Gaussian input, Z-matrix of N, CA and C with variables (Angstrom, degrees):
# hf/3-21g

backbone

0 1
 N
 C     1     B1
 C     2     B2     1     A1
 N     3     B3     2     A2     1     D1
 C     4     B4     3     A3     2     D2
 C     5     B5     4     A4     3     D3
 N     6     B6     5     A5     4     D4
 C     7     B7     6     A6     5     D5
 C     8     B8     7     A7     6     D6
 N     9     B9     8     A8     7     D7
 C    10    B10     9     A9     8     D8
 C    11    B11    10    A10     9     D9
 N    12    B12    11    A11    10    D10
 C    13    B13    12    A12    11    D11
 C    14    B14    13    A13    12    D12
 N    15    B15    14    A14    13    D13
 C    16    B16    15    A15    14    D14
 C    17    B17    16    A16    15    D15
 N    18    B18    17    A17    16    D16
 C    19    B19    18    A18    17    D17
 C    20    B20    19    A19    18    D18
 N    21    B21    20    A20    19    D19
 C    22    B22    21    A21    20    D20
 C    23    B23    22    A22    21    D21
 N    24    B24    23    A23    22    D22
 C    25    B25    24    A24    23    D23
 C    26    B26    25    A25    24    D24
 N    27    B27    26    A26    25    D25
 C    28    B28    27    A27    26    D26
 C    29    B29    28    A28    27    D27
 N    30    B30    29    A29    28    D28
 C    31    B31    30    A30    29    D29
 C    32    B32    31    A31    30    D30
 N    33    B33    32    A32    31    D31
 C    34    B34    33    A33    32    D32
 C    35    B35    34    A34    33    D33
 N    36    B36    35    A35    34    D34
 C    37    B37    36    A36    35    D35
 C    38    B38    37    A37    36    D36
 N    39    B39    38    A38    37    D37
 C    40    B40    39    A39    38    D38
 C    41    B41    40    A40    39    D39
 N    42    B42    41    A41    40    D40
 C    43    B43    42    A42    41    D41
 C    44    B44    43    A43    42    D42
 N    45    B45    44    A44    43    D43
 C    46    B46    45    A45    44    D44
 C    47    B47    46    A46    45    D45
 N    48    B48    47    A47    46    D46
 C    49    B49    48    A48    47    D47
 C    50    B50    49    A49    48    D48
 N    51    B51    50    A50    49    D49
 C    52    B52    51    A51    50    D50
 C    53    B53    52    A52    51    D51
 N    54    B54    53    A53    52    D52
 C    55    B55    54    A54    53    D53
 C    56    B56    55    A55    54    D54
 N    57    B57    56    A56    55    D55
 C    58    B58    57    A57    56    D56
 C    59    B59    58    A58    57    D57
 N    60    B60    59    A59    58    D58
 C    61    B61    60    A60    59    D59
 C    62    B62    61    A61    60    D60
 N    63    B63    62    A62    61    D61
 C    64    B64    63    A63    62    D62
 C    65    B65    64    A64    63    D63
 N    66    B66    65    A65    64    D64
 C    67    B67    66    A66    65    D65
 C    68    B68    67    A67    66    D66
 N    69    B69    68    A68    67    D67
 C    70    B70    69    A69    68    D68
 C    71    B71    70    A70    69    D69
 N    72    B72    71    A71    70    D70
 C    73    B73    72    A72    71    D71
 C    74    B74    73    A73    72    D72
 N    75    B75    74    A74    73    D73
 C    76    B76    75    A75    74    D74
 C    77    B77    76    A76    75    D75
 N    78    B78    77    A77    76    D76
 C    79    B79    78    A78    77    D77
 C    80    B80    79    A79    78    D78
 N    81    B81    80    A80    79    D79
 C    82    B82    81    A81    80    D80
 C    83    B83    82    A82    81    D81
 N    84    B84    83    A83    82    D82
 C    85    B85    84    A84    83    D83
 C    86    B86    85    A85    84    D84
 N    87    B87    86    A86    85    D85
 C    88    B88    87    A87    86    D86
 C    89    B89    88    A88    87    D87
 N    90    B90    89    A89    88    D88
 C    91    B91    90    A90    89    D89
 C    92    B92    91    A91    90    D90
 N    93    B93    92    A92    91    D91
 C    94    B94    93    A93    92    D92
 C    95    B95    94    A94    93    D93
 N    96    B96    95    A95    94    D94
 C    97    B97    96    A96    95    D95
 C    98    B98    97    A97    96    D96
 N    99    B99    98    A98    97    D97
 C   100   B100    99    A99    98    D98
 C   101   B101   100   A100    99    D99
 N   102   B102   101   A101   100   D100
 C   103   B103   102   A102   101   D101
 C   104   B104   103   A103   102   D102
 N   105   B105   104   A104   103   D103
 C   106   B106   105   A105   104   D104
 C   107   B107   106   A106   105   D105
 N   108   B108   107   A107   106   D106
 C   109   B109   108   A108   107   D107
 C   110   B110   109   A109   108   D108
 N   111   B111   110   A110   109   D109
 C   112   B112   111   A111   110   D110
 C   113   B113   112   A112   111   D111
 N   114   B114   113   A113   112   D112
 C   115   B115   114   A114   113   D113
 C   116   B116   115   A115   114   D114
 N   117   B117   116   A116   115   D115
 C   118   B118   117   A117   116   D116
 C   119   B119   118   A118   117   D117
 N   120   B120   119   A119   118   D118
 C   121   B121   120   A120   119   D119
 C   122   B122   121   A121   120   D120
 N   123   B123   122   A122   121   D121
 C   124   B124   123   A123   122   D122
 C   125   B125   124   A124   123   D123
 N   126   B126   125   A125   124   D124
 C   127   B127   126   A126   125   D125
 C   128   B128   127   A127   126   D126
 N   129   B129   128   A128   127   D127
 C   130   B130   129   A129   128   D128
 C   131   B131   130   A130   129   D129
 N   132   B132   131   A131   130   D130
 C   133   B133   132   A132   131   D131
 C   134   B134   133   A133   132   D132
 N   135   B135   134   A134   133   D133
 C   136   B136   135   A135   134   D134
 C   137   B137   136   A136   135   D135
 N   138   B138   137   A137   136   D136
 C   139   B139   138   A138   137   D137
 C   140   B140   139   A139   138   D138
 N   141   B141   140   A140   139   D139
 C   142   B142   141   A141   140   D140
 C   143   B143   142   A142   141   D141
 N   144   B144   143   A143   142   D142
 C   145   B145   144   A144   143   D143
 C   146   B146   145   A145   144   D144
 N   147   B147   146   A146   145   D145
 C   148   B148   147   A147   146   D146
 C   149   B149   148   A148   147   D147
 N   150   B150   149   A149   148   D148
 C   151   B151   150   A150   149   D149
 C   152   B152   151   A151   150   D150
 N   153   B153   152   A152   151   D151
 C   154   B154   153   A153   152   D152
 C   155   B155   154   A154   153   D153
 N   156   B156   155   A155   154   D154
 C   157   B157   156   A156   155   D155
 C   158   B158   157   A157   156   D156
 N   159   B159   158   A158   157   D157
 C   160   B160   159   A159   158   D158
 C   161   B161   160   A160   159   D159
 N   162   B162   161   A161   160   D160
 C   163   B163   162   A162   161   D161
 C   164   B164   163   A163   162   D162
 N   165   B165   164   A164   163   D163
 C   166   B166   165   A165   164   D164
 C   167   B167   166   A166   165   D165
 N   168   B168   167   A167   166   D166
 C   169   B169   168   A168   167   D167
 C   170   B170   169   A169   168   D168
 N   171   B171   170   A170   169   D169
 C   172   B172   171   A171   170   D170
 C   173   B173   172   A172   171   D171

   B1=1.4407
   B2=1.5299
   B3=1.3140
   B4=1.4659
   B5=1.5332
   B6=1.3249
   B7=1.4604
   B8=1.5231
   B9=1.3141
   B10=1.4587
   B11=1.5246
   B12=1.3112
   B13=1.4686
   B14=1.5253
   B15=1.3287
   B16=1.4599
   B17=1.5229
   B18=1.3343
   B19=1.4608
   B20=1.5306
   B21=1.3033
   B22=1.4536
   B23=1.5231
   B24=1.3237
   B25=1.4674
   B26=1.5318
   B27=1.3158
   B28=1.4506
   B29=1.5107
   B30=1.3173
   B31=1.4655
   B32=1.5206
   B33=1.3021
   B34=1.4611
   B35=1.5238
   B36=1.3110
   B37=1.4672
   B38=1.5205
   B39=1.3311
   B40=1.4665
   B41=1.5356
   B42=1.3120
   B43=1.4643
   B44=1.5215
   B45=1.3077
   B46=1.4592
   B47=1.5218
   B48=1.3184
   B49=1.4648
   B50=1.5296
   B51=1.3156
   B52=1.4625
   B53=1.5198
   B54=1.2993
   B55=1.4653
   B56=1.5290
   B57=1.3230
   B58=1.4543
   B59=1.5254
   B60=1.3046
   B61=1.4616
   B62=1.5249
   B63=1.3269
   B64=1.4489
   B65=1.5165
   B66=1.3320
   B67=1.4634
   B68=1.5231
   B69=1.3062
   B70=1.4543
   B71=1.5225
   B72=1.3229
   B73=1.4601
   B74=1.5195
   B75=1.3070
   B76=1.4689
   B77=1.5272
   B78=1.3242
   B79=1.4667
   B80=1.5315
   B81=1.3301
   B82=1.4653
   B83=1.5317
   B84=1.3373
   B85=1.4589
   B86=1.5266
   B87=1.3231
   B88=1.4656
   B89=1.5251
   B90=1.3200
   B91=1.4615
   B92=1.5280
   B93=1.3191
   B94=1.4605
   B95=1.5268
   B96=1.3300
   B97=1.4627
   B98=1.5218
   B99=1.3350
   B100=1.4682
   B101=1.5221
   B102=1.3396
   B103=1.4649
   B104=1.5147
   B105=1.3366
   B106=1.4587
   B107=1.5259
   B108=1.3174
   B109=1.4610
   B110=1.5292
   B111=1.3124
   B112=1.4565
   B113=1.5299
   B114=1.3137
   B115=1.4629
   B116=1.5256
   B117=1.3381
   B118=1.4670
   B119=1.5261
   B120=1.3333
   B121=1.4689
   B122=1.5214
   B123=1.3280
   B124=1.4636
   B125=1.5186
   B126=1.3270
   B127=1.4603
   B128=1.5254
   B129=1.3216
   B130=1.4640
   B131=1.5172
   B132=1.3193
   B133=1.4692
   B134=1.5239
   B135=1.3089
   B136=1.4635
   B137=1.5299
   B138=1.3201
   B139=1.4581
   B140=1.5281
   B141=1.3128
   B142=1.4670
   B143=1.5213
   B144=1.3084
   B145=1.4697
   B146=1.5206
   B147=1.3109
   B148=1.4556
   B149=1.5199
   B150=1.3417
   B151=1.4579
   B152=1.5150
   B153=1.3178
   B154=1.4662
   B155=1.5262
   B156=1.3207
   B157=1.4601
   B158=1.5305
   B159=1.3395
   B160=1.4658
   B161=1.5313
   B162=1.3228
   B163=1.4620
   B164=1.5306
   B165=1.2992
   B166=1.4699
   B167=1.5146
   B168=1.3132
   B169=1.4599
   B170=1.5101
   B171=1.2847
   B172=1.4531
   B173=1.4975
   A1=111.50
   A2=116.65
   A3=119.84
   A4=111.28
   A5=116.04
   A6=119.57
   A7=111.44
   A8=117.80
   A9=122.20
   A10=112.89
   A11=116.70
   A12=120.98
   A13=111.59
   A14=117.64
   A15=120.29
   A16=111.87
   A17=117.23
   A18=121.09
   A19=113.05
   A20=116.79
   A21=120.17
   A22=110.77
   A23=117.19
   A24=120.33
   A25=112.31
   A26=116.12
   A27=120.76
   A28=115.23
   A29=117.80
   A30=119.70
   A31=112.14
   A32=117.75
   A33=121.24
   A34=112.26
   A35=115.90
   A36=119.51
   A37=111.21
   A38=116.05
   A39=120.19
   A40=110.02
   A41=117.46
   A42=120.58
   A43=110.58
   A44=117.17
   A45=120.40
   A46=110.95
   A47=116.65
   A48=121.11
   A49=112.46
   A50=117.68
   A51=119.66
   A52=112.12
   A53=116.86
   A54=120.91
   A55=112.75
   A56=116.91
   A57=120.03
   A58=113.25
   A59=117.98
   A60=121.40
   A61=110.09
   A62=115.38
   A63=120.18
   A64=114.25
   A65=117.48
   A66=120.11
   A67=110.12
   A68=116.01
   A69=121.97
   A70=109.07
   A71=117.01
   A72=120.21
   A73=109.74
   A74=116.02
   A75=120.78
   A76=110.98
   A77=116.88
   A78=119.07
   A79=111.26
   A80=117.45
   A81=120.30
   A82=110.80
   A83=116.01
   A84=120.22
   A85=110.77
   A86=116.77
   A87=120.69
   A88=110.49
   A89=117.34
   A90=120.99
   A91=110.79
   A92=117.30
   A93=121.58
   A94=110.65
   A95=116.72
   A96=120.03
   A97=111.20
   A98=117.52
   A99=120.51
   A100=110.79
   A101=116.60
   A102=120.45
   A103=111.44
   A104=116.65
   A105=120.54
   A106=111.04
   A107=117.05
   A108=120.75
   A109=110.54
   A110=116.47
   A111=120.80
   A112=109.85
   A113=116.69
   A114=121.10
   A115=110.79
   A116=116.47
   A117=119.89
   A118=111.29
   A119=116.52
   A120=119.83
   A121=110.72
   A122=116.24
   A123=120.46
   A124=112.35
   A125=117.03
   A126=120.98
   A127=110.33
   A128=117.28
   A129=120.93
   A130=110.74
   A131=116.66
   A132=120.39
   A133=111.42
   A134=116.61
   A135=120.39
   A136=110.58
   A137=117.55
   A138=120.99
   A139=110.44
   A140=116.62
   A141=119.71
   A142=111.55
   A143=116.48
   A144=119.95
   A145=110.37
   A146=117.49
   A147=121.65
   A148=111.73
   A149=116.06
   A150=119.44
   A151=111.00
   A152=116.87
   A153=120.97
   A154=110.36
   A155=115.77
   A156=119.98
   A157=110.02
   A158=117.35
   A159=121.61
   A160=110.93
   A161=116.75
   A162=120.69
   A163=110.94
   A164=117.52
   A165=121.81
   A166=111.54
   A167=118.54
   A168=122.09
   A169=113.69
   A170=117.48
   A171=121.83
   A172=111.10
   D1=-24.72
   D2=-178.42
   D3=-64.57
   D4=-29.80
   D5=179.79
   D6=-65.74
   D7=-25.22
   D8=-179.24
   D9=-101.65
   D10=14.04
   D11=-177.51
   D12=-62.12
   D13=-28.70
   D14=-178.80
   D15=-68.19
   D16=-14.54
   D17=178.65
   D18=-82.66
   D19=-15.35
   D20=-177.59
   D21=-66.07
   D22=139.91
   D23=-179.12
   D24=-72.81
   D25=160.90
   D26=172.79
   D27=101.75
   D28=-3.96
   D29=-178.10
   D30=-104.86
   D31=9.71
   D32=-175.88
   D33=-57.95
   D34=-49.07
   D35=-177.61
   D36=-66.08
   D37=-38.17
   D38=179.21
   D39=-64.52
   D40=-45.33
   D41=178.97
   D42=-64.83
   D43=-41.32
   D44=179.93
   D45=-62.31
   D46=-37.11
   D47=-177.61
   D48=-77.99
   D49=-26.77
   D50=-175.36
   D51=-108.39
   D52=-65.86
   D53=-172.62
   D54=-68.84
   D55=-38.22
   D56=-174.81
   D57=-105.87
   D58=14.98
   D59=179.79
   D60=-62.06
   D61=133.54
   D62=177.69
   D63=85.97
   D64=-6.22
   D65=179.53
   D66=-96.66
   D67=147.63
   D68=177.84
   D69=-73.74
   D70=132.44
   D71=179.27
   D72=-73.17
   D73=160.93
   D74=-179.78
   D75=-62.35
   D76=-40.55
   D77=-179.62
   D78=-69.93
   D79=-37.16
   D80=176.49
   D81=-65.16
   D82=-39.88
   D83=179.04
   D84=-64.81
   D85=-43.26
   D86=179.65
   D87=-62.63
   D88=-41.92
   D89=179.12
   D90=-65.16
   D91=-41.59
   D92=178.95
   D93=-63.06
   D94=-44.01
   D95=179.90
   D96=-65.57
   D97=-37.33
   D98=176.43
   D99=-62.73
   D100=-44.86
   D101=178.80
   D102=-61.87
   D103=-45.03
   D104=-179.28
   D105=-63.87
   D106=-41.84
   D107=179.37
   D108=-65.22
   D109=-42.02
   D110=178.44
   D111=-61.36
   D112=-42.92
   D113=179.95
   D114=-63.71
   D115=-44.32
   D116=179.92
   D117=-61.66
   D118=-43.73
   D119=179.67
   D120=-63.26
   D121=-44.74
   D122=-179.69
   D123=-64.48
   D124=-40.34
   D125=-179.96
   D126=-66.70
   D127=-39.04
   D128=178.49
   D129=-65.14
   D130=-44.36
   D131=178.61
   D132=-61.73
   D133=-42.47
   D134=-179.75
   D135=-65.22
   D136=-40.25
   D137=179.37
   D138=-64.56
   D139=-42.78
   D140=178.85
   D141=-65.32
   D142=-40.27
   D143=178.52
   D144=-64.17
   D145=-39.48
   D146=178.00
   D147=-64.84
   D148=-40.78
   D149=178.04
   D150=-64.86
   D151=-42.43
   D152=179.31
   D153=-63.17
   D154=-39.75
   D155=-179.69
   D156=-65.77
   D157=-41.99
   D158=-179.83
   D159=-69.11
   D160=-34.68
   D161=-178.93
   D162=-68.50
   D163=-26.08
   D164=179.70
   D165=-84.70
   D166=2.24
   D167=178.12
   D168=74.50
   D169=24.29
   D170=-177.91
   D171=-77.69

């Protein structure tokens, strides 16, 4: 049974504080990737709009 001790509930906070300290959580990583992707899409759209505006002699 000792081999399955890691399955027992109640150790989440302890593991988070020790084993996973300093690591980015899955939810934090997903949020960061969403922000970065949103920024890349917005920057690309703005660059294309600027090029179109310059091409029209504006």
